[in-house]
C-alpha positions as CSV (number, residue, x, y, z in Angstrom):
1,M,42.9,-90.7,81.3
2,S,40.6,-90.6,84.3
3,M,40.5,-88.8,87.7
4,R,38.7,-89.2,91.0
5,A,35.6,-87.1,91.8
6,L,32.7,-87.2,94.2
7,V,29.5,-88.1,92.3
8,Q,25.9,-88.6,93.4
9,P,23.4,-90.8,91.5
10,R,20.4,-89.2,93.1
11,F,19.4,-86.5,95.6
12,G,19.7,-87.4,99.2
13,D,21.7,-87.4,102.4
14,P,25.3,-86.3,101.5
15,S,26.8,-89.0,103.8
16,E,24.9,-91.6,101.8
17,V,24.7,-90.6,98.2
18,L,28.1,-89.2,97.5
19,S,31.0,-91.5,96.6
20,V,34.3,-91.3,94.8
21,T,34.0,-92.2,91.2
22,E,36.5,-92.4,88.2
23,V,35.5,-89.9,85.6
24,P,37.2,-88.7,82.4
25,D,39.8,-86.0,82.8
26,P,38.3,-82.6,81.8
27,R,39.9,-80.5,79.1
28,P,39.9,-76.7,79.0
29,G,38.1,-75.0,76.1
30,P,38.6,-71.4,74.9
31,G,38.7,-69.0,77.8
32,Q,39.0,-71.8,80.3
33,V,41.7,-73.1,82.6
34,L,42.4,-76.7,83.9
35,V,43.1,-76.6,87.6
36,R,44.5,-79.4,89.9
37,V,42.6,-79.0,93.2
38,L,44.5,-78.7,96.4
39,L,41.7,-78.1,98.9
40,S,38.0,-77.5,98.7
41,P,35.7,-76.4,101.5
42,I,32.2,-77.8,102.4
43,H,29.6,-75.0,102.4
44,N,26.0,-75.5,103.7
45,H,24.7,-74.7,100.2
46,D,26.9,-77.5,98.7
47,L,25.1,-80.0,101.0
48,W,21.7,-78.5,100.3
49,T,22.4,-78.9,96.6
50,V,23.2,-82.6,97.2
51,R,20.0,-83.0,99.1
52,G,18.0,-81.3,96.3
53,S,16.8,-78.5,98.6
54,Y,18.7,-75.6,97.1
55,G,17.7,-73.2,94.3
56,F,20.2,-74.9,91.9
57,K,19.3,-78.5,91.1
58,P,21.8,-80.3,88.9
59,E,20.9,-83.2,86.6
60,M,21.7,-86.6,87.9
61,P,24.3,-88.2,88.1
62,A,26.0,-85.0,89.4
63,R,29.3,-83.8,90.8
64,A,29.4,-81.6,93.9
65,G,31.2,-78.7,95.5
66,T,31.7,-75.1,94.3
67,E,34.9,-73.5,95.8
68,A,38.5,-74.5,95.7
69,V,42.2,-73.5,95.6
70,G,44.4,-75.3,93.1
71,V,47.3,-75.0,90.7
72,V,46.9,-74.2,87.0
73,E,47.7,-77.3,84.9
74,A,46.8,-76.1,81.4
75,L,45.4,-73.0,79.7
76,G,42.7,-73.0,77.1
77,E,42.8,-71.0,73.9
78,G,42.9,-67.2,74.3
79,V,43.6,-67.2,78.1
80,E,46.0,-64.4,79.2
81,G,47.2,-63.2,82.6
82,L,47.5,-66.7,84.1
83,E,50.3,-69.3,83.8
84,V,50.9,-73.0,84.4
85,G,52.0,-73.7,88.0
86,Q,50.2,-70.6,89.4
87,R,48.0,-71.0,92.5
88,V,44.4,-69.8,91.9
89,A,41.1,-69.8,93.8
90,T,37.6,-70.1,92.5
91,G,34.3,-69.6,94.2
92,G,31.8,-70.7,91.6
93,T,33.0,-73.8,89.8
94,F,30.5,-76.6,90.2
95,G,32.1,-80.0,90.6
96,A,35.0,-78.7,92.8
97,W,35.1,-81.9,94.9
98,A,37.5,-83.6,92.4
99,E,41.1,-83.9,91.5
100,L,40.8,-81.7,88.4
101,I,38.3,-78.9,87.4
102,V,37.8,-76.7,84.5
103,A,37.0,-73.1,85.3
104,P,36.4,-69.9,83.4
105,A,39.7,-67.9,83.4
106,A,37.8,-64.7,84.2
107,G,36.5,-66.1,87.5
108,L,39.8,-67.2,88.9
109,V,41.6,-65.2,91.6
110,P,45.4,-65.5,91.7
111,V,46.6,-66.4,95.2
112,P,49.5,-64.4,96.6
113,E,52.4,-66.1,98.4
114,G,51.4,-64.8,101.9
115,V,48.1,-66.7,101.8
116,S,48.0,-70.4,102.9
117,D,46.1,-73.1,100.9
118,E,43.7,-73.4,103.9
119,A,42.8,-69.7,103.7
120,A,42.8,-69.5,99.9
121,S,40.4,-72.4,99.6
122,Q,37.8,-70.3,101.4
123,L,38.8,-66.9,100.0
124,V,36.0,-66.2,97.5
125,S,32.7,-67.4,98.8
126,M,32.1,-66.3,102.4
127,P,34.8,-63.6,102.8
128,F,33.8,-61.8,99.6
129,S,30.1,-61.9,100.6
130,A,31.1,-60.5,104.0
131,I,33.2,-57.6,102.6
132,A,30.6,-56.8,100.0
133,L,28.0,-56.7,102.7
134,L,30.2,-54.4,104.9
135,D,30.6,-52.2,101.8
136,F,26.9,-52.3,101.2
137,L,26.3,-50.9,104.7
138,E,28.1,-47.6,103.8
139,L,29.5,-47.0,107.3
140,S,32.1,-44.5,108.3
141,E,35.0,-44.9,110.6
142,G,33.8,-44.8,114.2
143,D,30.2,-45.9,113.4
144,W,28.5,-48.8,115.3
145,F,26.3,-51.5,113.8
146,V,24.7,-54.6,115.2
147,Q,24.5,-58.1,113.8
148,N,22.9,-61.3,114.9
149,A,24.4,-64.8,114.1
150,A,27.7,-63.2,115.1
151,N,29.3,-66.6,115.6
152,G,28.5,-67.7,112.1
153,A,31.1,-67.7,109.3
154,V,30.0,-64.4,107.8
155,G,29.4,-62.8,111.2
156,R,33.0,-63.6,112.3
157,L,34.4,-62.2,109.0
158,L,32.2,-59.1,109.2
159,A,33.5,-58.4,112.7
160,Q,37.2,-58.7,111.7
161,L,36.8,-56.7,108.5
162,A,34.8,-53.9,110.2
163,E,37.5,-53.6,112.9
164,A,40.2,-53.2,110.3
165,R,38.1,-50.3,108.8
166,G,37.7,-48.7,112.2
167,V,34.0,-49.6,112.3
168,H,32.5,-50.9,115.6
169,V,30.4,-54.1,115.7
170,L,28.0,-55.3,118.4
171,G,27.4,-59.0,118.0
172,L,24.4,-60.9,119.1
173,V,24.5,-64.7,119.7
174,R,21.8,-67.0,121.0
175,R,23.8,-68.8,123.7
176,A,26.4,-67.7,126.3
177,D,29.1,-70.1,125.1
178,G,29.0,-68.3,121.7
179,V,30.4,-65.3,123.5
180,E,33.5,-67.3,124.7
181,E,34.0,-68.9,121.3
182,L,34.3,-65.5,119.7
183,R,36.5,-64.1,122.4
184,E,38.9,-67.0,121.7
185,Q,39.1,-65.7,118.1
186,G,39.8,-62.1,119.3
187,I,36.2,-60.9,118.6
188,G,34.7,-58.8,121.5
189,H,31.5,-56.7,122.0
190,V,29.3,-59.8,121.9
191,V,26.1,-60.3,123.9
192,A,24.1,-63.5,124.3
193,T,20.3,-63.0,124.0
194,D,19.4,-66.0,126.2
195,D,20.1,-63.7,129.2
196,D,17.1,-61.6,130.4
197,G,19.4,-58.6,131.0
198,W,21.0,-58.7,127.5
199,R,19.7,-55.3,126.5
200,D,21.4,-53.7,129.6
201,R,24.6,-55.4,128.5
202,V,24.2,-53.9,125.0
203,R,24.1,-50.4,126.5
204,E,27.1,-51.1,128.7
205,I,29.1,-51.9,125.5
206,V,27.7,-49.2,123.2
207,G,27.0,-46.4,125.6
208,D,25.3,-43.5,124.0
209,A,26.6,-44.2,120.5
210,P,23.9,-44.8,118.0
211,L,23.6,-48.1,116.2
212,V,23.1,-46.8,112.7
213,A,22.7,-50.2,110.9
214,G,21.9,-53.8,111.6
215,V,22.4,-57.1,109.8
216,D,19.9,-59.9,110.3
217,S,20.8,-63.4,109.2
218,V,18.3,-65.3,111.4
219,G,14.7,-64.0,110.7
220,G,11.8,-64.3,113.1
221,S,11.9,-62.4,116.3
222,A,15.7,-62.1,116.1
223,A,15.2,-59.6,113.3
224,G,12.9,-57.6,115.6
225,D,15.6,-57.6,118.3
226,V,18.0,-56.0,115.9
227,V,15.6,-53.3,114.8
228,S,14.7,-52.5,118.4
229,L,18.3,-51.6,119.0
230,L,18.7,-49.3,115.9
231,A,18.9,-45.5,116.2
232,D,16.5,-43.2,114.4
233,D,16.8,-43.5,110.6
234,G,18.7,-46.8,111.1
235,V,18.9,-49.4,108.3
236,L,18.3,-53.1,108.7
237,V,19.9,-55.2,106.0
238,V,18.5,-58.7,105.7
239,F,21.2,-61.2,104.7
240,G,19.7,-64.5,105.6
241,A,16.9,-66.4,107.3
242,M,18.4,-69.3,109.3
243,A,15.6,-69.7,111.7
244,S,12.5,-68.3,109.9
245,P,11.6,-66.9,106.4
246,T,9.4,-64.3,108.1
247,L,10.5,-61.2,109.9
248,E,8.8,-60.4,113.2
249,I,9.5,-56.6,113.6
250,G,7.5,-54.2,115.8
251,S,5.7,-51.7,113.7
252,G,6.4,-49.0,116.3
253,D,10.2,-49.5,115.8
254,V,9.8,-49.0,112.1
255,I,7.4,-46.0,112.3
256,F,8.9,-44.0,115.1
257,K,12.5,-44.6,114.1
258,Q,11.7,-44.3,110.4
259,A,13.8,-47.4,109.9
260,V,14.7,-48.6,106.5
261,I,14.7,-52.4,105.6
262,K,16.8,-53.6,102.7
263,G,17.7,-57.0,101.3
264,F,21.2,-58.1,100.4
265,W,21.5,-60.8,97.7
266,G,25.1,-61.5,96.7
267,S,24.3,-62.5,93.2
268,K,22.6,-59.2,92.5
269,V,25.2,-57.1,94.3
270,F,28.2,-58.8,92.8
271,G,26.7,-58.5,89.3
272,A,26.2,-54.8,89.6
273,M,29.7,-54.2,91.0
274,S,32.3,-52.6,88.9
275,A,35.5,-54.6,88.1
276,D,37.5,-51.9,90.0
277,K,35.4,-52.2,93.1
278,R,35.6,-56.0,93.0
279,A,39.4,-55.9,92.7
280,A,39.6,-53.3,95.5
281,L,37.5,-55.5,97.9
282,M,39.4,-58.6,97.0
283,G,42.7,-56.8,97.6
284,E,41.4,-55.8,101.0
285,L,40.6,-59.4,101.8
286,V,44.0,-60.7,100.7
287,R,45.9,-58.0,102.7
288,G,43.8,-58.9,105.8
289,I,44.6,-62.6,105.5
290,A,48.3,-62.0,104.8
291,S,48.6,-59.6,107.9
292,G,46.7,-61.9,110.2
293,T,43.9,-59.5,110.9
294,L,41.5,-61.7,109.0
295,T,41.4,-65.4,110.1
296,L,39.8,-68.3,108.3
297,P,40.0,-71.2,110.7
298,V,39.8,-74.8,109.6
299,E,38.1,-77.5,111.7
300,K,39.5,-80.5,109.9
301,V,40.7,-81.7,106.5
302,Y,39.2,-84.9,105.1
303,A,40.1,-87.1,102.0
304,L,37.4,-87.4,99.3
305,E,36.8,-91.0,100.4
306,D,35.8,-89.7,103.8
307,I,33.0,-87.5,102.6
308,A,30.4,-89.2,104.9
309,D,32.4,-88.2,108.0
310,A,33.2,-84.8,106.5
311,A,29.5,-84.1,105.8
312,R,28.6,-85.1,109.4
313,A,31.4,-83.0,110.8
314,N,30.1,-80.0,108.9
315,G,26.8,-80.2,110.8
316,A,28.3,-80.9,114.3
317,P,27.4,-78.3,117.0
318,G,30.2,-76.1,118.2
319,R,32.2,-76.3,114.9
320,R,34.8,-73.5,114.9
321,G,36.1,-73.6,111.4
322,K,35.5,-74.8,107.9
323,V,35.6,-78.5,107.0
324,L,37.9,-79.0,104.0
325,L,38.3,-81.8,101.4
326,R,41.7,-82.8,100.0
327,P,41.6,-84.9,96.7
């Protein structure tokens, strides 16, 4: 028996090198589960992998995609706690852009009834990074923190998750229309740094409250902007480097504020996390999605055959949700 999957013969532009190919049906081995894929999101790191510009470089020809929601079709030897017909999500199964995947049972997350396929397909990767990052900040109810790239996927999730915990977020975006985009999603306290008076706007929002922590996902001078807003003994957590791999931070801000700069790398943080903590954070995510306080918007759903259009849509400016693939 064979199934359809997206396969690339070489590294290159995802809209050119990926195509639907018939491949043999996979079979689950011991400790594995066969899952029929319902939806799979396109992440930037998936497309970087296709181009050959990511840390993980698969051997060619290669499959693609890493996250999915699906239905359990068969259980491998020794698998307990899951059953055929159950919906599950996975965040780290390479080759997810296919009709069927085999995944380690231990890495699958059962999806409750209150969570849609669209939300479940994005449950593990970005939301779990966001909630782990929020937990990493060690903030208390009533605290304020500042983040740049507030209109990015993780930035939006952080804002919603923080609000649910009673933590206040000041968001920085690079253009004025980003403020309106976030307001439409119910996210306030956002300032555009392309306005000369943006620091005055920050003070209008925050008042005298100290910004005790900051999250930088941009790098360059944007990191320095975040540190410049921190209170004494404030902590900057570096999450990403979308604009520059170098941080441009004023030494005076670091010295006189006694600021602390820490890195957040999901792989390391997740690996050190206890099973109880992981389960508690995942439970918080699921409750947020089921109650509507956490939203995971979708831009559009494409068939596997339309991967070229889907890859282009992922890079389109002003995209307000995930691009998903449906086998």
